[in-house]
C-alpha positions as CSV (number, residue, x, y, z in Angstrom):
1,M,-5.9,47.7,-27.4
2,E,-2.5,48.8,-28.8
3,D,-0.8,45.7,-27.7
4,L,-3.5,43.6,-29.6
5,K,-3.2,45.7,-32.7
6,N,0.6,45.4,-32.6
7,T,0.5,41.6,-32.2
8,I,-1.9,41.4,-35.4
9,K,0.3,43.9,-37.2
10,K,3.4,41.6,-36.6
11,L,1.6,38.4,-37.5
12,L,0.4,40.0,-40.8
13,E,3.9,41.1,-41.6
14,I,5.4,37.8,-40.8
15,G,2.8,36.3,-43.0
16,G,4.0,38.4,-45.9
17,F,1.2,40.8,-46.0
18,N,2.3,44.4,-46.7
19,D,-0.8,46.3,-47.7
20,F,-3.3,46.0,-44.8
21,S,-5.1,48.2,-42.3
22,I,-6.3,47.6,-38.7
23,D,-9.2,49.2,-37.2
24,A,-9.9,48.7,-33.4
25,D,-13.1,49.7,-31.9
26,A,-12.9,49.4,-28.1
27,G,-16.3,50.3,-27.5
28,N,-17.9,47.6,-29.6
29,K,-15.0,45.2,-28.7
30,R,-14.2,44.5,-32.5
31,V,-11.1,44.4,-34.3
32,S,-11.4,44.7,-38.1
33,V,-8.5,43.9,-40.3
34,F,-8.5,44.6,-44.0
35,I,-5.9,43.0,-46.1
36,H,-5.7,44.6,-49.5
37,D,-3.2,42.1,-51.1
38,V,-4.5,40.5,-54.2
39,D,-6.0,37.1,-54.1
40,V,-6.4,37.0,-50.2
41,N,-10.2,36.1,-50.6
42,K,-9.2,32.7,-52.2
43,F,-7.9,31.4,-48.8
44,L,-9.6,33.8,-46.4
45,P,-11.5,31.2,-44.2
46,K,-8.3,29.2,-43.8
47,L,-6.4,32.4,-43.0
48,I,-8.9,33.6,-40.6
49,F,-8.9,30.2,-38.7
50,D,-5.2,30.0,-38.5
51,F,-4.8,33.8,-37.7
52,E,-7.2,33.6,-34.8
53,H,-5.3,30.7,-33.2
54,L,-2.0,32.5,-33.5
55,V,-3.4,35.5,-32.0
56,K,-4.8,33.6,-29.1
57,L,-1.6,31.7,-28.6
58,I,0.5,35.0,-28.3
59,S,-2.2,36.7,-26.4
60,K,-2.1,34.0,-23.7
61,K,1.6,34.3,-23.3
62,T,1.3,38.2,-22.9
63,N,-2.0,38.5,-21.1
64,T,-2.4,39.8,-17.6
65,P,-3.6,37.4,-15.0
66,D,-7.3,38.6,-15.0
67,N,-8.0,37.4,-18.5
68,S,-5.4,34.6,-19.4
69,G,-7.3,31.3,-20.3
70,D,-10.5,33.3,-20.4
71,P,-13.4,30.8,-21.1
72,Q,-15.3,33.4,-23.0
73,T,-13.0,33.2,-25.8
74,T,-14.7,31.4,-28.9
75,A,-14.3,31.0,-32.5
76,G,-13.6,34.5,-33.9
77,T,-12.5,36.3,-30.9
78,V,-9.1,37.1,-29.5
79,A,-8.2,38.2,-26.1
80,G,-6.4,41.4,-25.3
81,K,-5.6,43.1,-22.1
82,E,-8.9,44.9,-22.2
83,G,-10.9,41.7,-22.6
84,V,-12.3,39.7,-25.5
85,F,-12.6,41.2,-28.9
86,I,-14.3,39.9,-32.1
87,L,-11.8,39.5,-34.9
88,D,-13.0,40.3,-38.5
89,I,-10.8,40.0,-41.4
90,N,-12.1,41.7,-44.7
91,N,-15.6,41.6,-43.4
92,Y,-15.6,37.8,-43.6
93,R,-17.3,37.5,-40.2
94,R,-19.8,40.2,-40.8
95,E,-20.8,38.6,-44.2
96,R,-21.0,35.1,-42.5
97,E,-23.3,36.4,-39.8
98,R,-25.5,37.9,-42.5
99,L,-25.6,34.7,-44.4
100,I,-26.4,32.6,-41.3
101,G,-29.4,34.9,-40.5
102,E,-30.7,34.5,-44.1
103,L,-30.3,30.8,-43.9
104,A,-32.2,30.7,-40.5
105,K,-35.1,32.9,-42.0
106,A,-35.2,30.6,-45.1
107,A,-35.3,27.4,-43.0
108,A,-38.2,28.9,-40.8
109,R,-40.1,29.7,-44.1
110,K,-39.6,26.0,-45.2
111,V,-40.8,24.6,-41.8
112,L,-44.0,26.7,-42.1
113,L,-44.5,25.8,-45.7
114,N,-43.7,22.0,-45.4
115,R,-45.0,21.5,-41.9
116,E,-41.7,19.5,-41.1
117,Q,-38.8,20.2,-39.1
118,V,-35.5,21.3,-40.8
119,E,-32.0,20.5,-39.7
120,L,-29.4,23.0,-40.6
121,P,-25.8,22.0,-41.3
122,A,-23.3,21.5,-38.5
123,M,-22.1,24.8,-37.1
124,N,-19.9,26.2,-34.4
125,G,-21.4,27.4,-31.2
126,Y,-21.3,31.1,-32.2
127,E,-23.1,30.3,-35.5
128,R,-25.7,28.2,-33.8
129,R,-26.3,31.0,-31.3
130,L,-26.9,33.5,-34.3
131,V,-29.6,31.1,-35.5
132,H,-31.2,30.8,-32.2
133,L,-31.3,34.6,-31.7
134,E,-32.5,35.3,-35.3
135,L,-35.5,33.1,-34.7
136,A,-36.1,33.6,-31.0
137,S,-38.9,36.2,-31.5
138,R,-40.9,33.9,-33.8
139,P,-43.9,32.6,-31.9
140,D,-44.7,29.9,-34.6
141,I,-41.5,28.0,-34.5
142,K,-38.8,26.8,-31.9
143,T,-35.1,26.0,-32.3
144,E,-32.9,23.5,-30.5
145,S,-29.4,22.3,-30.9
146,I,-28.8,18.5,-31.3
147,G,-25.7,16.4,-31.8
148,E,-22.3,16.5,-30.3
149,G,-19.0,18.2,-31.0
150,A,-18.3,19.2,-34.7
151,T,-21.6,17.6,-35.7
152,R,-23.7,19.7,-33.5
153,R,-26.4,21.6,-35.5
154,V,-29.7,23.5,-35.0
155,V,-33.2,21.9,-35.7
156,I,-36.1,24.3,-36.4
157,K,-39.5,22.9,-35.5
158,L,-43.1,24.0,-35.9
159,L,-44.9,24.8,-32.6
């Protein structure tokens, strides 16, 4: 865990960030980074995307053989010696998860109201999974993923 925190710290310093904190929760496999520099939120999505890839690249070079090239790493995750961790910068990921849950619920209401299926916008695999999980307990609708690659999306249908 300390190696992963040090890697993140070095990358932030190289990126010119001076005012930040890193909170690692090994039990929940979550690393939260809070960048306190002014105006960071303007370019946060791009920063997160680039930062995740840099950490993955460095982690693969320093990983032990048991988790290098781990197929379980997905968008928003980084691999450390202790396994795969969720990376959240300035609670962006947590807020995104909340918004996707709200989008799923609103789409389900629309399906019931209009009696027509609803296609959500293209999402990555993790975000599609959030939609499926959010609506899985609903007996009146079903969800399925359609499309290929970057255009893959969730369709919500009435049962």
